[in-house]
N, C-alpha and C positions, 0 to 999 in steps of 0.2 A: 100432761105429765106423763101419761103412760107411753106416748109417742117420744116424749124426751127421754123416757127411761128407755125405749127402744134404740132410740138413735145412740143413747149413751152405751147401751148394753153391745152393740155391734162394735162399736169403738173400744169398749173395754175389753171385749172378747178378742178383738184384733190384737189390743195392746197386751192381753194375757196371752195370745198366741204367740205373740213377737217374743214376750217375756219367756214364755215356755219354750219357744224354738231357740232362743238365744243360748240359755243355758245348756239345753240339749243338744243343740247345734255345737256348741264349744265344747261340751264333753264327748259328744258323738265325735266331733272331728278329731279331737285328741286322741280318743279312745280308737276311732276308726284309723287314723294314721297309725298309731301302733298296732291295732289288730291286722290292719291292711298289710303293714309291712311284714307282721308275722305271720297272720292267717292266710291272707290273700297271696303274699309271695309265695307262701309255702305251697298254697294250691295251684298256683301259677307256675310258670317254667322255672322260675327262681328257688323252685324247692330244694334244688342240689345246694344253691348257695347259702340258702337260709337256713337249710337242715343241717349242715355241717356246723355252723357256728353255734346254733341252739344246742347241738348235741354236746359241743365243746364249752361253751359258754365263755367265750373269750371276753375279759374285762380289762380296760385299762383304767389306771387311777394316775391322776397328775396332782401331786401334793404341793402347794405353793404357799409362800410366805406373804402373809397378809399386811404384817408390818412394813416389808419391804416393797410393797405394791406390785407383786409379780403376778397379779390375776391377769393382765393384758397378755403378758408371755405365756401364761398356761393356756389360757383360751386360744392364742393363734396355734399353738402347737397342738391342741386339741382338736382344732378346726382341720388343721393338716392331717392328723392321723385319720378323723372321721371320712374325709374325704378321699384318701387313699386306701382304708380299709372299711369301706361302707358296708360290705357285706359280710366281710370276716368277724367285725366286732358287734356284740350285744349290747354292750354298754362301755359308755366313758364317763368317768365321773372327775369332777374336779374338787379336791378336798383342801378347805383353808387349812393353814398351819401357821406357826411363827416360828422365831429364831434363824431365819434364813433358809428355810427348808425347800428345796426344789427336788421333788422325787417322783421319777415315772415308774410305775409298776404295771406288769402284766400278769393277769391271774395271780395277784399276791407276791408276785416275784419282781425285786428290785432289779430295773434294767439300766436305770441312770439315776445317778445321785450327785447333785451339784457340788456337794461337799468334796466328794473324790474325784469328780471328773470335770468340774466345771460346766457352765452352762451349755447344753447340746445345741447342736445343729440339727434341725428338723430331719435332714436326711439320714443323720446317724441313728437318731431315734427311729425313723420310718425301718430302716434295716434290722434293728434290734427287735422290733415289734413283728415284722415281716417273718423272721426267723423263727419266731414262736407260734405265729397264727396262721402263716401260708406261706411256708418255706419255697414253694414253687411259684410264687408270685413274684413277676417282674416291676419293679419300681421305675421301670422307663429311664428317662433321662437321669434321674439321681442316682442311678447306679453307676455311672461314667466316672 
């Protein structure tokens, strides 16, 4: 029984280690990813890129109508902005709303409102975001 207990113990220890590692890994990976992007990048050669947005704290918010099912449109626009401004933005939030809302904000300033301007083309929003967060950044083929 002691030897059964012993063989159970290592298995239990391994299971416990796996269980302990999984949450730690998951939390650590998520935290490390965030920390690595902030801390590690800041210490690496990217400190100029990471330092600027951290100092200014550029935040984009896309408020979309859940009743209208505009989450896919908001997520697509978010992906476009995150890909284009990966070092300039510190946060991009999707905010559920109602009543036909589709508003894009940069640092709490409305830059696009569907009610006034219709649905935006990603290139138009990219230009507006660029003008506020990285005026010297080239948007490549999007600017033609």
